[in-house]
BALOMI-178967 format. One record per residue (C-alpha): residue number from 1; x, y, z; residue in three letters. Coordinates in pm, 1 decimal, always signed. Each point is the difference from the previous one (the first is absolute). Example, Ala and Ser with C-alpha at 12.3 -4.5 7.8 and 13.67 -1.06 7.14 Angstrom:
BEGIN
> k, xx, yy, zz, r
> 1, +1230.0, -450.0, +780.0, Ala .
> 2, +137.0, +344.0, -66.0, Ser .
This chain:
BEGIN
> k, xx, yy, zz, r
> 1, -1285.5, +4597.7, -250.3, Unk .
> 2, +2.7, -179.4, -337.1, Unk .
> 3, +382.9, +10.9, -38.1, Unk .
> 4, +36.1, -156.7, +343.3, Unk .
> 5, -240.5, -276.7, -106.7, Unk .
> 6, +209.2, -73.3, -311.4, Unk .
> 7, +318.3, -12.3, +202.2, Unk .
> 8, -139.5, -234.2, +268.5, Unk .
> 9, -166.0, -235.3, -253.0, Unk .
> 10, +313.0, -13.6, -216.1, Unk .
> 11, +227.4, -69.4, +294.8, Unk .
> 12, -230.8, -266.6, +143.8, Unk .
> 13, -30.7, -179.1, -334.1, Unk .
> 14, +377.5, -23.6, -31.4, Unk .
> 15, +63.7, -71.8, +368.4, Unk .
> 16, -261.7, -269.8, +72.8, Unk .
> 17, +190.0, -279.7, -168.8, Unk .
> 18, +324.9, +141.8, +134.6, Unk .
> 19, -137.5, -52.9, +350.7, Unk .
> 20, -146.0, -343.6, -74.6, Unk .
> 21, +282.0, -161.3, -198.1, Unk .
> 22, +319.8, +205.1, +13.9, Unk .
> 23, +40.1, +132.4, +354.3, Unk .
> 24, -78.5, -345.9, +152.2, Unk .
> 25, +324.1, -119.0, -163.2, Unk .
> 26, +184.7, +248.3, +222.3, Unk .
> 27, -192.4, -82.1, +318.7, Unk .
> 28, +6.3, -374.5, -75.8, Unk .
> 29, +378.8, +5.6, -34.4, Unk .
> 30, +31.7, +188.5, +327.9, Unk .
> 31, -235.9, -244.0, +173.6, Unk .
> 32, +198.5, -301.1, -129.4, Unk .
> 33, +325.4, +143.0, +139.4, Unk .
> 34, -146.3, +10.7, +351.9, Unk .
> 35, +24.9, +379.1, +21.3, Unk .
> 36, -369.9, +45.7, -80.2, Unk .
> 37, -103.4, -194.5, +310.8, Unk .
> 38, +137.8, +264.7, +235.4, Unk .
> 39, -258.4, +241.5, +140.0, Unk .
> 40, +202.7, +315.3, -62.1, Unk .
> 41, +47.9, -102.4, -365.7, Unk .
> 42, -376.6, -37.1, -42.7, Unk .
> 43, -29.3, +362.6, +111.8, Unk .
> 44, +308.3, +136.9, -177.6, Unk .
> 45, -71.6, -146.1, -344.8, Unk .
> 46, -331.3, +184.9, -66.6, Unk .
> 47, +130.7, +317.9, +167.0, Unk .
> 48, +315.8, +0.3, -213.4, Unk .
> 49, -196.7, -69.7, -318.9, Unk .
> 50, -249.3, +279.4, +72.6, Unk .
> 51, +280.0, +239.1, +102.8, Unk .
> 52, +203.1, -56.7, -316.6, Unk .
> 53, -310.0, +36.0, -220.3, Unk .
> 54, -91.1, +324.4, +181.3, Unk .
> 55, +355.1, +127.2, -48.4, Unk .
> 56, -21.4, -75.1, -369.6, Unk .
> 57, -328.7, +190.7, -11.6, Unk .
> 58, +183.1, +302.9, +140.6, Unk .
> 59, +301.6, -51.2, -225.0, Unk .
> 60, -67.9, -244.5, -284.3, Unk .
> 61, +246.2, -284.6, -40.3, Unk .
> 62, +191.5, -24.5, -329.5, Unk .
> 63, -205.0, -204.7, -243.7, Unk .
> 64, +160.5, +82.5, -331.1, Unk .
> 65, -44.5, +317.2, -198.9, Unk .
> 66, -267.3, -148.0, -227.3, Unk .
> 67, -227.4, -97.8, +291.1, Unk .
> 68, +50.0, +336.7, +171.1, Unk .
> 69, -89.0, +180.6, -322.3, Unk .
> 70, -313.1, -211.0, -51.1, Unk .
> 71, -115.9, +65.5, +354.8, Unk .
> 72, +39.1, +373.9, -69.0, Unk .
> 73, -260.6, -1.8, -276.3, Unk .
> 74, -249.8, +280.0, +64.4, Unk .
> 75, -318.7, -207.0, -27.4, Unk .
> 76, -51.9, -204.8, +316.2, Unk .
> 77, -270.7, -216.4, -159.9, Unk .
> 78, +258.4, -144.5, -241.9, Unk .
> 79, +145.8, -197.6, +290.8, Unk .
> 80, -314.8, -214.4, +20.9, Unk .
> 81, +84.7, -200.1, -317.3, Unk .
> 82, +339.6, -72.2, +158.3, Unk .
> 83, -164.5, -162.6, +300.4, Unk .
> 84, -250.0, -194.9, -212.6, Unk .
> 85, +272.6, -115.6, -242.2, Unk .
> 86, +223.0, -109.3, +288.0, Unk .
> 87, -285.0, -194.7, +154.2, Unk .
> 88, -89.4, -170.5, -331.6, Unk .
> 89, +362.1, -95.5, -64.8, Unk .
> 90, +41.0, -145.3, +349.2, Unk .
> 91, -324.4, -200.0, -20.2, Unk .
> 92, +109.6, -159.3, -327.1, Unk .
> 93, +358.6, -77.9, +102.9, Unk .
> 94, -125.1, -135.7, +330.1, Unk .
> 95, -135.7, -293.2, -199.0, Unk .
> 96, +356.4, -76.0, -107.0, Unk .
> 97, +199.0, +58.9, +318.1, Unk .
> 98, -86.1, +46.5, +367.3, Unk .
> 99, +246.1, +294.0, +7.1, Unk .
> 100, -140.6, +267.4, -236.3, Unk .
> 101, +227.0, +291.0, -90.9, Unk .
> 102, -228.3, +287.4, +111.7, Unk .
> 103, +282.2, +253.1, -30.6, Unk .
> 104, +85.8, -94.9, -357.9, Unk .
> 105, -368.9, +20.6, -96.0, Unk .
> 106, -19.7, +346.0, +163.4, Unk .
> 107, +298.0, +133.7, -193.4, Unk .
> 108, -130.4, -161.2, -319.9, Unk .
> 109, -334.2, +175.1, +56.0, Unk .
> 110, +183.1, +332.1, +43.2, Unk .
> 111, +182.6, -67.3, -328.0, Unk .
> 112, -335.8, -61.5, -170.4, Unk .
> 113, -134.8, +321.9, +154.6, Unk .
> 114, +290.4, +206.7, -133.9, Unk .
> 115, -17.0, -168.3, -338.3, Unk .
> 116, -370.5, +82.2, -29.5, Unk .
> 117, +74.3, +368.8, +54.3, Unk .
> 118, +296.9, +30.0, -228.6, Unk .
> 119, +295.4, +16.3, +233.6, Unk .
> 120, +103.0, -363.1, +45.6, Unk .
> 121, +279.9, -145.8, +203.0, Unk .
> 122, +261.3, +26.0, -268.9, Unk .
> 123, +259.0, -269.3, -71.5, Unk .
> 124, +244.9, +119.4, +266.0, Unk .
> 125, -257.0, -12.1, +278.7, Unk .
> 126, -151.4, -329.2, -121.9, Unk .
> 127, +340.9, -169.5, -34.2, Unk .
> 128, +100.1, +122.7, +347.5, Unk .
> 129, -309.1, -162.9, +148.3, Unk .
> 130, +43.0, -321.9, -198.9, Unk .
> 131, +366.5, -36.1, +95.6, Unk .
> 132, -82.6, +76.4, +364.7, Unk .
> 133, -273.0, -264.7, +0.9, Unk .
> 134, +247.3, -255.7, -136.8, Unk .
> 135, +290.8, +96.1, +227.3, Unk .
> 136, -202.3, +18.7, +325.1, Unk .
> 137, -107.2, -369.1, +28.2, Unk .
> 138, +338.5, -123.9, -124.3, Unk .
> 139, +174.8, +214.7, +258.8, Unk .
> 140, -237.5, -117.4, +272.6, Unk .
> 141, +68.9, -368.0, -77.6, Unk .
> 142, +377.4, +56.5, -8.6, Unk .
> 143, -7.6, +197.7, +326.8, Unk .
> 144, -207.4, -267.2, +174.4, Unk .
> 145, +244.6, -273.2, -106.5, Unk .
> 146, +298.0, +213.2, +106.2, Unk .
> 147, -147.3, +88.2, +341.3, Unk .
> 148, -85.4, -364.7, +62.9, Unk .
> 149, +349.3, -117.8, -95.9, Unk .
> 150, +170.2, +267.3, +212.9, Unk .
> 151, -210.4, -74.4, +307.2, Unk .
> 152, +38.8, -376.7, -30.0, Unk .
> 153, +375.1, +39.2, -56.0, Unk .
> 154, +42.8, +218.6, +311.0, Unk .
> 155, -225.0, -225.6, +210.7, Unk .
> 156, +187.8, -315.4, -103.8, Unk .
> 157, +334.3, +149.8, +109.4, Unk .
> 158, -129.8, +90.4, +344.8, Unk .
> 159, -78.5, -251.9, +269.9, Unk .
> 160, -286.9, +193.0, +158.1, Unk .
> 161, -285.0, -197.9, +154.4, Unk .
> 162, -306.0, -49.3, -218.5, Unk .
> 163, -223.7, +198.5, +238.9, Unk .
> 164, +240.2, +298.3, -7.1, Unk .
> 165, +20.6, -13.5, -378.7, Unk .
> 166, -378.9, -7.9, -34.1, Unk .
> 167, -34.4, +286.4, +247.7, Unk .
> 168, +250.6, +209.5, -197.5, Unk .
> 169, -174.3, -86.7, -326.4, Unk .
> 170, -336.7, +104.2, +147.2, Unk .
> 171, +146.1, +339.2, +101.6, Unk .
> 172, +142.6, +47.0, -351.5, Unk .
> 173, -336.0, -101.4, -147.1, Unk .
> 174, -177.5, +263.8, +211.5, Unk .
> 175, +231.4, +271.4, -136.2, Unk .
> 176, -33.3, -130.1, -356.4, Unk .
> 177, -380.5, -16.8, +37.6, Unk .
> 178, -23.7, +364.0, +108.5, Unk .
> 179, +220.2, +98.9, -295.6, Unk .
> 180, -221.7, -202.9, -233.9, Unk .
> 181, -320.1, +170.7, +122.1, Unk .
> 182, +156.0, +345.5, -41.5, Unk .
> 183, +149.2, -82.1, -341.6, Unk .
> 184, -321.9, -154.3, -131.2, Unk .
> 185, -218.0, +289.3, +121.7, Unk .
> 186, +240.8, +260.0, -142.8, Unk .
> 187, +37.3, -185.3, -330.0, Unk .
> 188, -374.6, -48.3, -53.3, Unk .
> 189, -113.2, +331.8, +145.6, Unk .
> 190, -73.3, +129.7, -350.4, Unk .
> 191, -301.6, -235.2, -14.8, Unk .
> 192, -135.0, +140.2, +327.9, Unk .
> 193, +85.7, +361.0, -82.3, Unk .
> 194, -133.6, +10.6, -356.8, Unk .
> 195, -134.7, +355.0, +1.3, Unk .
> 196, +82.5, +278.3, -247.9, Unk .
> 197, +310.5, +168.5, +133.0, Unk .
> 198, -52.1, +318.1, -200.6, Unk .
> 199, -353.1, +49.0, +129.0, Unk .
> 200, +31.9, -88.4, +366.6, Unk .
> 201, +373.4, -15.4, +56.2, Unk .
> 202, +172.8, -191.9, +278.2, Unk .
> 203, -126.7, +90.3, +342.9, Unk .
> 204, -213.1, -101.0, +295.3, Unk .
> 205, -299.2, -64.2, -224.6, Unk .
> 206, +203.0, -245.6, -208.3, Unk .
> 207, +128.1, -174.8, +311.2, Unk .
> 208, -350.8, -24.8, +148.7, Unk .
> 209, -142.8, -141.7, -322.5, Unk .
> 210, +281.2, -252.3, -30.9, Unk .
> 211, -40.1, -133.2, +354.5, Unk .
> 212, -381.0, +0.8, -30.5, Unk .
> 213, +14.5, -206.1, -320.1, Unk .
> 214, +246.2, -243.0, +159.5, Unk .
> 215, -225.9, -43.3, +305.2, Unk .
> 216, -315.6, -51.4, -209.4, Unk .
> 217, +172.4, -257.1, -221.4, Unk .
> 218, +141.7, -174.7, +308.1, Unk .
> 219, -343.8, -24.3, +162.7, Unk .
> 220, -164.5, -132.2, -318.1, Unk .
> 221, +271.7, -257.5, -66.5, Unk .
> 222, +89.3, -89.8, +359.8, Unk .
> 223, -146.7, -352.5, +0.8, Unk .
> 224, +111.8, -96.7, -351.8, Unk .
> 225, +347.7, +143.3, +58.5, Unk .
> 226, +29.4, -196.9, +324.7, Unk .
> 227, -78.9, -327.5, -179.2, Unk .
> 228, +256.0, +74.2, -272.7, Unk .
> 229, +261.9, +99.4, +258.8, Unk .
> 230, -46.4, -323.8, +193.8, Unk .
> 231, +16.2, -206.1, -319.6, Unk .
> 232, +332.6, +156.8, -96.1, Unk .
> 233, +141.5, -41.5, +351.0, Unk .
> 234, -113.4, -360.9, +46.9, Unk .
> 235, +35.6, -133.2, -354.5, Unk .
> 236, +240.5, +197.4, -219.4, Unk .
> 237, +241.2, +82.0, +283.5, Unk .
> 238, +1.5, -337.1, +174.4, Unk .
> 239, +380.6, +10.7, -25.9, Unk .
> 240, +303.4, +76.2, +215.8, Unk .
> 241, +10.1, +322.4, +201.6, Unk .
> 242, +319.8, +120.4, -171.1, Unk .
> 243, -169.7, -37.4, -340.6, Unk .
> 244, -296.3, +208.7, +118.2, Unk .
> 245, +237.0, +265.7, +132.1, Unk .
> 246, +175.8, +11.6, -339.8, Unk .
> 247, -338.2, +43.9, -173.9, Unk .
> 248, -100.1, +291.0, +225.4, Unk .
> 249, +332.8, +183.3, -18.3, Unk .
> 250, +39.4, -37.7, -377.8, Unk .
> 251, -354.9, +128.3, -62.4, Unk .
> 252, +61.5, +297.6, +231.6, Unk .
> 253, +327.3, +84.5, -176.8, Unk .
> 254, -148.4, -12.0, -352.7, Unk .
> 255, -315.0, +193.4, +93.7, Unk .
> 256, +212.9, +267.3, +167.0, Unk .
> 257, +242.1, +20.3, -292.1, Unk .
> 258, -274.1, +42.1, -260.9, Unk .
> 259, -157.5, +279.6, +201.8, Unk .
> 260, +310.3, +217.3, -44.1, Unk .
> 261, +25.6, +279.2, -255.8, Unk .
> 262, +367.6, -52.9, -92.9, Unk .
> 263, -77.7, -308.2, -212.2, Unk .
> 264, -43.1, +220.6, -309.9, Unk .
> 265, +378.1, +20.0, -40.9, Unk .
> 266, +8.9, -381.0, -39.5, Unk .
> 267, -275.4, -3.6, -264.3, Unk .
> 268, -261.1, -110.6, +255.7, Unk .
> 269, -284.4, +180.4, +173.5, Unk .
> 270, -170.8, +6.2, +336.8, Unk .
> 271, -302.1, -224.1, -32.0, Unk .
> 272, -252.1, -173.4, +226.3, Unk .
> 273, +67.7, -374.4, +7.9, Unk .
> 274, -233.8, -292.3, +72.0, Unk .
> 275, +98.3, -184.5, +318.2, Unk .
> 276, -130.1, -327.0, -145.8, Unk .
> 277, +246.2, +10.5, -290.2, Unk .
> 278, +291.1, +81.5, +232.4, Unk .
> 279, -112.8, -275.1, +237.8, Unk .
> 280, +1.5, -262.1, -276.7, Unk .
> 281, +339.3, +127.6, -121.6, Unk .
> 282, +148.8, -20.4, +350.5, Unk .
> 283, -127.5, -356.8, +48.8, Unk .
> 284, +143.0, -95.7, -339.7, Unk .
> 285, +341.5, +144.2, +90.5, Unk .
> 286, +9.4, -184.9, +333.0, Unk .
> 287, -112.4, -321.2, -171.8, Unk .
> 288, +296.2, +26.7, -236.2, Unk .
> 289, +235.7, +77.4, +289.2, Unk .
> 290, -122.6, -295.6, +208.1, Unk .
> 291, -37.3, -243.3, -286.7, Unk .
> 292, -360.2, -75.1, +100.8, Unk .
> 293, -316.8, +150.6, -146.5, Unk .
> 294, -212.1, +212.9, +236.1, Unk .
> 295, -235.0, +96.4, -283.1, Unk .
> 296, -106.3, -194.7, -307.6, Unk .
> 297, +86.7, +110.5, -352.4, Unk .
> 298, -365.2, +31.6, -100.2, Unk .
> 299, -58.2, +270.5, +264.2, Unk .
> 300, +309.0, +190.4, -117.7, Unk .
> 301, -111.9, -4.5, -365.4, Unk .
> 302, -355.2, +107.7, +89.9, Unk .
> 303, +127.9, +286.7, +216.6, Unk .
> 304, +228.8, +125.1, -279.9, Unk .
> 305, -278.4, -31.6, -257.1, Unk .
> 306, -236.2, +200.1, +222.4, Unk .
> 307, +269.2, +265.8, +51.2, Unk .
> 308, +49.5, +36.9, -377.2, Unk .
> 309, -372.5, +3.0, -79.2, Unk .
> 310, -104.8, +243.8, +276.1, Unk .
> 311, +137.2, +326.0, -149.8, Unk .
> 312, -121.0, -95.2, -349.3, Unk .
> 313, -355.8, -60.5, +119.0, Unk .
> 314, +10.4, +312.7, +217.1, Unk .
> 315, +116.2, +218.8, -289.8, Unk .
> 316, -251.7, -139.0, -250.1, Unk .
> 317, -293.1, +21.9, +240.3, Unk .
> 318, +78.6, +353.9, +118.5, Unk .
> 319, +59.2, +125.3, -355.6, Unk .
> 320, -330.2, -152.1, -107.4, Unk .
> 321, -188.2, +159.3, +291.5, Unk .
> 322, +148.9, +341.3, -76.9, Unk .
> 323, -99.3, -32.5, -367.4, Unk .
> 324, -353.7, -93.9, +104.2, Unk .
> 325, -16.0, +308.9, +223.3, Unk .
> 326, +109.4, +216.5, -296.0, Unk .
> 327, -242.6, -171.3, -241.7, Unk .
> 328, +267.8, -149.1, -231.7, Unk .
> 329, -189.5, -314.3, -108.2, Unk .
> 330, +247.8, -131.4, -263.2, Unk .
> 331, +305.0, -4.7, +220.4, Unk .
> 332, -214.5, -125.6, +283.9, Unk .
> 333, -115.2, -299.6, -204.1, Unk .
> 334, +357.2, -77.6, -107.3, Unk .
> 335, +130.8, +15.1, +355.1, Unk .
> 336, -297.5, -189.2, +136.7, Unk .
> 337, +53.0, -267.4, -265.8, Unk .
> 338, +365.2, -39.4, +98.9, Unk .
> 339, -92.7, -3.3, +368.4, Unk .
> 340, -271.4, -257.3, -71.9, Unk .
> 341, +246.7, -213.7, -191.9, Unk .
> 342, +250.3, +7.2, +284.8, Unk .
> 343, -277.8, -66.1, +250.0, Unk .
> 344, -123.5, -290.0, -209.4, Unk .
> 345, +348.8, -151.0, -12.0, Unk .
> 346, +33.5, +36.5, +376.0, Unk .
> 347, -341.7, -153.3, +65.7, Unk .
> 348, +70.8, -283.7, -245.6, Unk .
> 349, +329.7, -79.7, +168.6, Unk .
> 350, -176.2, +12.2, +335.0, Unk .
> 351, -277.2, -229.5, -126.4, Unk .
> 352, +257.6, -237.1, -144.4, Unk .
> 353, +185.7, -8.7, +330.6, Unk .
> 354, -324.4, -65.3, +190.9, Unk .
> 355, -98.1, -271.0, -246.3, Unk .
> 356, +339.9, -164.4, +38.0, Unk .
> 357, -33.7, +23.0, +376.4, Unk .
> 358, -347.2, -159.1, -13.7, Unk .
> 359, +130.8, -286.2, -210.9, Unk .
> 360, +287.5, -46.7, +239.1, Unk .
> 361, -241.6, -3.0, +295.0, Unk .
> 362, -218.1, -260.4, -178.2, Unk .
> 363, +306.9, -215.4, -71.6, Unk .
> 364, +114.3, +31.0, +358.5, Unk .
> 365, -344.1, -97.6, +128.3, Unk .
> 366, -15.4, -299.4, -234.6, Unk .
> 367, +345.2, -103.8, +119.8, Unk .
> 368, -111.1, +42.6, +359.8, Unk .
> 369, -308.9, -216.3, -64.2, Unk .
> 370, +217.9, -266.3, -163.0, Unk .
> 371, +249.8, +10.4, +286.1, Unk .
> 372, -284.3, -16.8, +253.7, Unk .
> 373, -155.0, -303.4, -168.4, Unk .
> 374, +340.1, -164.6, -22.8, Unk .
> 375, +63.3, +69.0, +367.2, Unk .
> 376, -343.7, -135.9, +94.4, Unk .
> 377, +67.4, -320.2, -195.5, Unk .
> 378, +335.5, -37.3, +170.0, Unk .
> 379, -163.0, +60.5, +338.1, Unk .
> 380, -267.4, -261.0, -73.3, Unk .
> 381, +264.7, -258.0, -91.1, Unk .
> 382, +204.1, +92.4, +304.4, Unk .
> 383, -308.8, -16.0, +224.0, Unk .
> 384, -85.8, -344.2, -137.5, Unk .
> 385, +354.4, -123.4, +56.7, Unk .
> 386, +4.3, +152.4, +347.6, Unk .
> 387, -330.9, -169.4, +79.6, Unk .
> 388, +137.8, -336.9, -109.8, Unk .
> 389, +317.0, +60.1, +199.1, Unk .
> 390, -198.3, +93.3, +309.6, Unk .
> 391, -223.1, -306.0, -36.8, Unk .
> 392, +309.2, -216.5, -33.6, Unk .
> 393, +157.2, +152.8, +309.2, Unk .
> 394, -328.4, -33.5, +186.0, Unk .
> 395, -9.7, -369.3, -90.4, Unk .
> 396, +357.3, -38.9, +121.1, Unk .
> 397, -85.1, +168.6, +329.3, Unk .
> 398, -304.4, -222.9, +41.5, Unk .
> 399, +215.2, -306.4, -64.3, Unk .
> 400, +254.7, +128.6, +250.9, Unk .
> 401, -269.7, +25.8, +266.2, Unk .
> 402, -121.4, -352.8, -76.6, Unk .
> 403, +355.7, -134.3, +2.7, Unk .
> 404, +70.9, +184.0, +323.7, Unk .
> 405, -303.3, -161.2, +162.4, Unk .
> 406, +100.9, -341.2, -134.9, Unk .
> 407, +354.9, +56.4, +122.0, Unk .
> 408, -117.3, +91.6, +347.6, Unk .
> 409, -218.7, -310.4, +10.1, Unk .
> 410, +285.3, -217.5, -124.1, Unk .
> 411, +242.3, +144.4, +254.8, Unk .
> 412, -252.8, -58.2, +275.7, Unk .
> 413, -45.5, -364.8, -99.8, Unk .
> 414, +375.9, -48.5, -18.5, Unk .
> 415, +56.3, +154.3, +341.4, Unk .
> 416, -281.1, -204.9, +157.3, Unk .
> 417, +139.6, -325.0, -145.4, Unk .
> 418, +352.7, +95.7, +102.9, Unk .
> 419, -122.9, +77.1, +351.5, Unk .
> 420, -183.1, -333.9, +30.5, Unk .
> 421, +303.0, -193.1, -133.4, Unk .
> 422, +232.9, +181.7, +240.3, Unk .
> 423, -226.0, -82.3, +297.8, Unk .
> 424, -10.6, -367.8, -103.6, Unk .
> 425, +378.8, -21.1, -29.5, Unk .
> 426, +44.9, +181.9, +329.6, Unk .
> 427, -210.2, -270.6, +171.3, Unk .
> 428, +233.4, -273.6, -127.0, Unk .
> 429, +281.1, -122.9, +224.9, Unk .
> 430, +363.7, +66.9, -81.7, Unk .
> 431, +117.3, -227.6, -273.5, Unk .
> 432, +31.1, -60.0, -371.0, Unk .
> 433, -370.6, +42.6, -70.5, Unk .
> 434, -7.3, +346.3, +157.4, Unk .
> 435, +317.3, +107.7, -183.6, Unk .
> 436, -143.0, -122.5, -332.0, Unk .
> 437, -317.7, +199.9, +61.6, Unk .
> 438, +197.4, +316.8, +75.4, Unk .
> 439, +209.8, -48.3, -313.5, Unk .
> 440, -318.4, -38.7, -205.1, Unk .
> 441, -141.9, +324.4, +148.8, Unk .
> 442, +322.8, +189.4, -67.9, Unk .
> 443, +2.8, -118.1, -360.7, Unk .
> 444, -363.4, +105.9, -45.9, Unk .
> 445, +74.2, +341.8, +154.7, Unk .
> 446, +306.8, +49.8, -219.7, Unk .
> 447, -202.2, -75.2, -313.5, Unk .
> 448, -260.9, +245.2, +116.0, Unk .
> 449, +260.4, +272.6, +57.5, Unk .
> 450, +86.9, +7.9, -371.1, Unk .
> 451, -351.7, +131.6, -89.7, Unk .
> 452, +43.3, -150.6, -345.1, Unk .
> 453, -366.9, +18.1, -94.9, Unk .
> 454, -41.1, +355.1, +130.0, Unk .
> 455, +316.8, +121.5, -174.7, Unk .
> 456, -103.4, -155.5, -329.2, Unk .
> 457, -336.5, +172.6, +30.4, Unk .
> 458, +175.5, +329.7, +85.7, Unk .
> 459, +221.0, -18.5, -310.3, Unk .
> 460, -297.8, -91.3, -217.6, Unk .
> 461, -192.0, +308.8, +115.7, Unk .
> 462, +305.6, +219.3, -44.5, Unk .
> 463, +33.4, -110.2, -359.9, Unk .
> 464, -367.7, +84.1, -62.7, Unk .
> 465, +21.0, +344.3, +162.4, Unk .
> 466, +328.3, +85.0, -174.0, Unk .
> 467, -70.7, -174.6, -327.2, Unk .
> 468, +129.3, +286.2, -217.6, Unk .
> 469, +325.2, +19.6, +195.5, Unk .
> 470, +60.2, -373.3, -21.4, Unk .
> 471, -62.4, +6.5, -376.3, Unk .
> 472, +242.6, +289.0, -53.2, Unk .
> 473, +258.1, -168.8, +225.1, Unk .
> 474, -27.8, -330.1, -188.4, Unk .
> 475, +29.7, +175.8, -339.2, Unk .
> 476, +300.8, +208.2, +103.3, Unk .
> 477, +181.8, -272.0, +198.9, Unk .
> 478, -114.6, -347.5, -112.8, Unk .
> 479, +298.2, -170.7, +167.6, Unk .
> 480, -125.3, +68.0, +355.5, Unk .
> 481, -94.8, -302.1, +210.5, Unk .
> 482, -331.6, -31.3, +182.1, Unk .
> 483, +160.9, +83.0, +336.6, Unk .
> 484, +169.9, +305.7, -151.8, Unk .
> 485, -331.9, +121.8, -141.1, Unk .
> 486, -156.9, -50.5, +343.0, Unk .
> 487, +286.4, +193.0, +160.3, Unk .
> 488, -56.6, +287.1, -249.7, Unk .
> 489, -371.7, +6.3, +88.8, Unk .
> 490, +76.5, +14.4, +372.9, Unk .
> 491, +254.9, +278.7, -48.2, Unk .
> 492, -248.6, +196.3, -213.9, Unk .
> 493, -253.4, -23.1, +284.7, Unk .
> 494, +250.5, +147.5, +245.7, Unk .
> 495, +93.1, -305.3, +209.0, Unk .
> 496, +335.2, +14.9, +179.2, Unk .
> 497, +261.9, -275.5, -17.2, Unk .
> 498, -104.2, -122.8, +345.8, Unk .
> 499, -363.6, -48.2, -103.1, Unk .
> 500, +101.9, -146.3, -336.3, Unk .
> 501, +215.8, -259.8, +178.0, Unk .
> 502, -294.3, -93.3, +222.1, Unk .
> 503, -246.6, -21.5, -290.1, Unk .
> 504, +235.0, -206.9, -215.6, Unk .
> 505, +111.4, -224.0, +292.5, Unk .
> 506, +366.2, +93.8, -40.8, Unk .
> 507, +256.4, +175.5, +217.5, Unk .
> 508, +55.9, +379.8, -24.0, Unk .
> 509, +347.6, -73.1, -140.4, Unk .
> 510, -153.3, -210.8, -276.6, Unk .
> 511, -246.8, +281.6, -72.8, Unk .
> 512, +291.1, +242.6, -49.2, Unk .
> 513, +174.3, -248.2, -228.9, Unk .
> 514, -321.1, -36.7, -205.0, Unk .
> 515, -24.6, +379.9, -29.8, Unk .
> 516, +360.2, +13.4, -125.7, Unk .
> 517, -69.7, -267.7, -261.9, Unk .
> 518, -316.3, +181.3, -109.9, Unk .
> 519, +197.1, +326.3, -45.0, Unk .
> 520, +250.4, -186.7, -217.4, Unk .
> 521, -271.4, -149.5, -221.5, Unk .
> 522, -168.7, +338.3, -37.1, Unk .
> 523, +332.3, +150.8, -108.6, Unk .
> 524, +12.0, +265.8, +272.9, Unk .
> 525, +313.3, +187.5, +100.4, Unk .
> 526, +121.2, +37.0, +354.7, Unk .
> 527, -143.4, +349.0, +39.5, Unk .
> 528, -344.6, -91.7, -142.5, Unk .
> 529, -290.5, -42.3, +242.3, Unk .
> 530, -158.1, -344.8, -41.9, Unk .
> 531, -343.1, +84.5, +144.0, Unk .
> 532, -38.5, +322.2, -204.2, Unk .
> 533, +102.7, -184.3, -314.5, Unk .
> 534, -255.9, -276.3, +59.0, Unk .
> 535, -272.9, +258.3, +62.4, Unk .
> 536, +88.7, +171.2, -327.9, Unk .
> 537, -59.8, -314.8, -206.5, Unk .
């Protein structure tokens, strides 16, 4: 029973952060493409992942000769330092980047385990892993850029409707998503199936343990993984659908390639790869292809730094734990000192980054307070000016009402006097006296028809209401006559030539002539609109 306990604890320690931070990159990418919203995909994705992991438990996936040899060590309890070292490495690098390289920490821990017991990776095995870890993200970025360029090039040459193109892209994304789930599960199966091959061998027991560990980790991390998945889908992949498709397909291709055993001939090795690192690489490649950044440089540097630091911390921590188990105090202190130094550097950098962020937040808040006070002052000035303007307009309206009442009274008196005069003249007999009275009434009526007083009052109010316009008009065109300025005011208020002729006591033909002269003085061309030009002053 004790060996089983060691196996389960070791696997869970190395898989917990894989489920919380790494696998959500896969599911988040699928969700962003639209494929993850389909009901059958929600069922297929966990079934495929569990099936591939179970298959790898029956027949272990290639993971490099060094890892396979380490997992064949006879003492099962030696795997526990691997899980603890992987966990410690991930916790520390998680303070640097949100995408910790769990897989690199796991392999580094295995290297520390072998080194503690005299075998070691050897330069050939170590160089194969290092070169593979360098080539994989570079290849993923290049593939993503290439896939994006090819798809965009084909789509631009075809005149298919946008809905058809999106439907086709969704179908391709579904296929690519299924490939990505299979490739990721197969590539990282070594973390789920970390049991001594020489002691238990590959079989139903291995498959059952692998699936059980995957299910337990999934249940424990379900809520946290869901939040991380949604963040990646809604924030990091808030881009075009063809870019998301390129990310998914390139990650699937690289994960599948580095799960193959024939890489040894090229100086590489089959190795588990962190999805977060490939994800950042794919986004970087597409950013270069599009000429627009989908991910900031700071995130790229942090992810690379975490990827480099993960295997080093894993190896040092695991080696130290193994030395402690064997009672080697001297080497333990040396390794612990180095690990403490590295940890101190990491924590210092993290503290420095947090301190810089705090200062930036304080500066931003101070700037916000300053901007708020400035805005409030501007609003107070504007409110005061608006109040004065409203009071002025209110006074004008009050005066208009008074003038209207006075005008009505004046018109009534005029009409009453005119009526009485007309009745008196009508009572006169035919003759010179009656004709003289009628001529006097006609003259009085004609004078009244000009509305001279009312028009003067109208123009005076117009100048008050449109004071700014009149000032700008006088500054720009000082050679305009008073009648031309009045004509400009009437045109600005939307009066037609017919109404302008009536208001100015001229014929419609004269109004048109005045408009023509005004256009000439304003320097307008034939195709220019006079009213629009006046309103723009």
